[in-house]
C-alpha positions in Angstrom: -0.4 20.9 -13.5 -1.4 24.3 -14.6 -0.4 27.3 -13.2 -1.8 30.9 -13.6 0.0 33.9 -12.3 -2.3 36.9 -13.4 -5.5 37.4 -11.3 -8.8 38.2 -11.9 -9.0 34.7 -14.7 -11.5 32.7 -13.3 -8.9 30.2 -13.1 -7.4 28.8 -9.7 -4.2 30.1 -9.1 -2.7 25.8 -9.9 -4.5 23.1 -10.1 -3.5 19.3 -11.1 -5.5 17.2 -13.0 -5.3 13.3 -13.6 -6.6 11.4 -16.6 -7.1 8.2 -17.5 -7.8 7.0 -21.2 -8.6 11.3 -21.4 -10.9 11.5 -18.7 -10.6 13.3 -15.8 -10.3 11.0 -12.9 -8.8 13.3 -10.0 -8.7 17.2 -9.7 -6.9 19.5 -7.3 -6.9 23.3 -7.6 -6.2 25.6 -4.7 -9.6 27.3 -4.8 -10.8 23.6 -3.4 -6.8 22.8 -1.6 -8.4 19.2 -1.8 -7.4 16.3 -3.9 -11.2 15.0 -5.2 -12.2 12.4 -7.6 -13.6 13.2 -10.7 -14.9 9.6 -11.8 -16.9 7.4 -9.4 -14.9 4.6 -9.5 -12.0 6.2 -7.5 -14.7 7.2 -4.9 -13.5 3.6 -3.6 -10.1 4.1 -3.1 -8.0 4.0 0.4 -9.4 7.1 2.3 -5.5 7.4 2.8 -5.0 7.9 -1.4 -6.5 11.3 -0.7 -4.9 12.7 2.0 -1.1 11.6 1.0 -2.1 13.4 -3.1 -3.5 16.3 -1.5 -0.7 17.0 0.4 1.5 16.4 -2.1 -0.1 18.6 -4.3 -0.1 21.4 -2.1 3.7 20.4 -2.0 3.8 20.8 -5.6 1.3 24.2 -5.3 4.1 24.9 -3.0 6.4 25.1 -5.5 5.5 26.7 -8.2 4.5 29.6 -6.0 7.6 30.0 -4.7 9.4 29.6 -9.1 6.3 32.2 -9.7 8.2 35.1 -6.5 11.6 34.2 -8.6 10.5 34.7 -12.4 
């Protein structure tokens, strides 16, 4: 996971990226608000996977935002 606390950097404030063998397979960022496939074979995964992992990533994003505020 990566967080950016300075607005205007051109990056999403928060992102998560999943890799297998140095290849990006999934991506979540605060701009889209969805976990999405970056690999064709991942598109065949059960639709519940995407919703579950989107909700997980949103939870991680909320924790990140809270932690930034407390710094």
